C-alpha positions, 0 to 999 in steps of 0.5 A: 155734431157740435158736441162731437167736435168739441170732444175731439178738440178737447182730446187734442188739447189734452193730448198736448198737455199729456206730451208735457207730462211724458217728456218730463217722465222720460227726463225723470227716468234718466235722473239717477236720483229718481231711479234710486227712489223707485228701486228702494222702499224706504220712508225717505224714498216714499217722501221724495216720490210724494214730492216729485209726483205732487209737483207733476200733479200741480203742473197738470192742474196749471196746464189744464183746459178751462171749460166755461159754464156754457161748455166753451174751451179756454186755453191759457199758458197757465191756469193759476185760477178760475171762476167757481162756475167753470171747470177744468180738464187736465192730466192730474188723475193720470199723475195720481194713477202713476204715483199709486202704481209706482209708490203704492197706496201711501204715495198714491193717497198723499199725491191725490190729497195734495193734488186735490187740495191744489185743485180746490185752491185753483178753483177759488175754493170750490169743488171740494169733492176733488180732495176726496176723489183724488185721494180715493183714486191714489189709494185704490190704484195703489192697492190694485196695482200690486195684483198686476205687477209681474216679477219686479216689473210694473203692470203691463201696457194693457193692465196699466191702461185698465188701471188708468181707465178705472181711475178716471171712472172713479173721478167721473162718478164724483163729477156726475154727483157734484157737477152734473151730467152735462159736463161729464158728457163732454169730458168723459171720452177724452179724459178716459182715453187720455188717462188710459193712454198716458198711464200706459206710456208712462209705465212703459217708460218705467218698465223699459228702464227696469228691463235695461237694468235686468239685462245689465244685472244678467251680464254682471251676474255672468261676469261675477262668476268669471271674476270669482273664479279668477280672483280665488287663487289670489285671495286664498293667499291672504290679504297682502300687497301682491294678492290685492294688486292682482285681484284689483286688476281682475275686478277692474277688468270685469266691472265698469268702475273707474278705480278699485282699491283694497286696504288692510286695517291701516294701509292701502294694499292696492289701487288700480285706475283713476287716482292711482298716482296718490292712492299708493300701495304700502301707504296709509289709507287717505280717505275719511270714507275708508277710515270710517268703514274700517273702524265701524265695519259698515258699508258706506256710500259717497255721491260727491267727492267731498263725501269721499274725503280725499285730501288730494285736491286734484283727485278725480274720484267723485262717487264711491262705495266702500265695503268691509272685508270680514272673516269670522265677523271681524273686519280685516280690510276694505274693498273700495270701488270708485267712479269719476262721475257721481251719477255713475253709482247706480243701485246696480253697481251698489248691489254688485259691490255688496255681492263681491265683498261677500264673495271676497270675504269668503275667499279670504276665509278660505285662505285663512282656513287653509293656513289654520288647518296646517296648524291644527293637530286634529288633522283627521277630523279636518280632512273628513270635514273638508270632503263633505259635499264638493259636488254640491257647489257644481250643482248650485253654480249650474242652477245660478247659470240657468236662472240668469236666462230666466230670472235674474233676481232669483239668480242673484239671490241664489248666488248670495245663498251660495256665498253664505253656504260657502262661507259657513262651510269654510268656517266649519272646516276650522272648527270642531264644534259650532253654535247650533244657530250657525249650523241652522243657517248653514242648513237654511242656505243649503235648503234654499239652493235645493228648493230653487232647483226643485221648487215645492218638492220638499216640505221642511219642518223645524222643531227647534226651540229658539232659546236652545243654546248648544254646540254641535259638530259642523255639518252634522244636520246638513249631512243628514238633510242632504242624505234624505234629499238625495236618497229618500224620495226616489222619483216622487215629485211632491209630499216629501217631508223632512223633519229636523228636531233638536231637543235636550235631555238631562244627559244629551243634546238629541238631534233627529232628522226624519223623512217620509221617504221610501226607506232603506233596503234592510240589507244595507241598513247595518252598513250605513255609516260604517263603510262606503257602499257602491250604488247608483245614487251614491256611496254613503261616504258623507255618513261614514265621515260624520259617524267617524267625527262623532265617535272621535269627538264624543265616543261610541255612544254618539254614533249614528242611530238609523232606523228605517221602514217603508214609511220613512227613515229616522237618523238620531245623534246623541251629543253628551251635554257634559262636553260643554 
């Protein structure tokens, strides 16, 4: 009975220590610096996580409960040292477990090592086994936690409890071997309960933060779609004071930034919000941050007003993200987004700004492409290119909208793929030939969006030499791949294979797209690529357009060569190498 009371007393005392750790955890999650660390996987982030969790481990050691050789519990505000004959019950294993879950085996292992070393020093250089046991706990939990993660969240409450229990059992095994069974009988139940509950609550606090972040990103993704639709008419006009002013008003309305600005390579074109009294349209760019982005073409972040480099002493702007606006990989200006408080610039806002800059660059490319198209003599080829796949954008937008309700991260990824597809489509309109690598990127973005809509339905096999350097008509491979996806497989849900082959002979660059689909009706085969064909699945307009472009560029020898049977369809294009 005395032993039970002693265990209960120890549990209550440790529960008080746990409260200290959990209060610190709650405060930590509300610090923007820590939130950025758990979102990033860089070496620098892991280094700071090791420092933070090691401090927590040391606090756990210092606030532990001393247990004498005769099992008497001694409380002290801080246990800076204890006799070699005594032991200590604390929350160190809890901290090491959380470090392993958050930072992986590298962070968990180092925190365990450093926490164990401090425990040995605290015990007047006794019980060296704590160094090994604590390091082992951090490594094991770091590896195991990866299997319990759900999407972008840490393990669930129950899974975290199991990991906490497993970690404490590892520690108890070492205590049995090196300190004896009597000590374990006293501490095993309080310590296992404490570690399981503590890890679960700590991880639940982190998951609550991540859930809030996901909800915020869902709202922002929805706003991005509306924002993109609103800004398109203005950015299509090009980069000028009028279009920039209107676009900045829309961006500020749909986002939480305190100020939004746009520049060209020299002057401020628009600045809406805080600081607009001295960041004036038509005047030269003021801030050092913007000048650096314009000259380097690299995105820059500022978390203090001194990093922004505004010469105006009363400027209220304290944090910023400045991104280059690019067309055809050439910087033509900058998009600037500011907050009045440094802590307001979180990873959510950073990711939002990066996505917006990419989309706006695409919209500007659209405007420039439209302007260029007026000056290009081969208007017929351009018109044929512009007709390709307008329906695809509507399908992709619908997919992104649906994903926002189920998988926000995948929705954001699909939105970026759509931006890549959109930009490469616009670049293709202004070119008669593009590098094969560029066409392959265009195909990859298209397939990524299709496979998001229909997971695991298609198998894509590339047979393209990495060293192959050649040019091809824009969309030539993408049109053939889309033709297979839309028509080849009927209602078949799996085992749908598309092979893309590009090789060179002495005379030609040979492009082949083949599938293992149901084949083409022999009655229609001779008409494909020559004329539109009314059917329930399409008209064949894309193939007609592509065939006309090939013949217009290279002559009749480069027309589409289509063969088909019940085992599938093969379409081949021969592009004369003498063209280059």
